[in-house]
C-alpha positions in Angstrom: 80.7 134.5 11.0 84.3 134.0 10.7 86.5 135.7 8.1 87.3 132.3 6.4 83.7 131.0 6.4 82.4 130.2 2.8 79.4 132.2 1.9 77.3 130.5 -0.6 74.4 132.5 -2.4 71.5 130.7 -4.1 68.5 131.7 -6.3 65.7 132.3 -3.6 67.8 133.3 -0.8 66.3 136.4 1.1 68.8 139.3 2.1 68.1 141.7 4.9 69.8 145.1 4.8 70.9 146.1 8.3 71.2 149.6 7.3 68.1 150.4 5.3 66.1 147.7 6.8 64.9 146.6 3.2 64.3 142.9 2.3 65.7 141.4 -1.0 65.2 138.3 -3.0 68.1 136.7 -5.1 66.7 136.2 -8.5 69.3 135.2 -10.9 73.0 134.8 -11.2 74.6 135.6 -14.6 78.2 135.6 -15.7 78.5 139.2 -16.8 82.2 139.0 -18.1 84.5 136.3 -19.0 88.1 137.2 -19.6 91.4 135.1 -20.5 94.7 136.5 -20.8 98.2 135.0 -20.2 96.7 131.7 -18.9 94.8 133.6 -16.2 91.2 133.8 -16.4 88.4 135.5 -14.3 84.7 135.7 -14.3 82.5 138.5 -13.0 79.2 136.9 -11.4 76.4 139.3 -11.0 73.3 138.7 -9.1 69.8 140.1 -9.8 68.2 141.3 -6.6 64.5 142.2 -6.1 64.3 144.7 -3.2 61.0 145.6 -1.6 61.7 149.4 -1.8 64.2 149.7 -4.6 62.7 146.9 -6.9 65.3 145.3 -9.3 69.1 146.1 -8.8 72.3 144.2 -9.6 75.2 143.5 -7.4 78.5 141.7 -8.2 78.7 138.3 -6.2 82.0 139.6 -4.6 80.1 142.8 -3.5 77.4 140.7 -2.0 79.6 138.5 -0.1 81.8 141.5 1.3 78.4 143.2 2.5 77.5 140.0 4.3 80.8 139.6 5.8 81.0 143.2 7.0 77.4 142.8 8.6 75.6 145.0 6.2 73.5 142.2 4.8 72.2 138.9 6.5 71.3 136.0 4.2 68.4 133.9 5.0 68.9 130.6 2.9 66.0 129.4 1.0 64.1 126.5 2.3 
């Protein structure tokens, strides 16, 4: 995967953690924070992930994307 490849996450995608060897399922994506100031705006998208071992946890979308790019997570797209 190249650094400029776009990583698109979807509900139902399966995550594999290469460190813990845990398997997770992307359940829900929510906009946790919206902020507008000085004509700049940003949103913080958060994913709810159900892990086999840890159960429910939440990660920012940017955090998940960074873990995929680093090889910590592997995404298996839903069918």
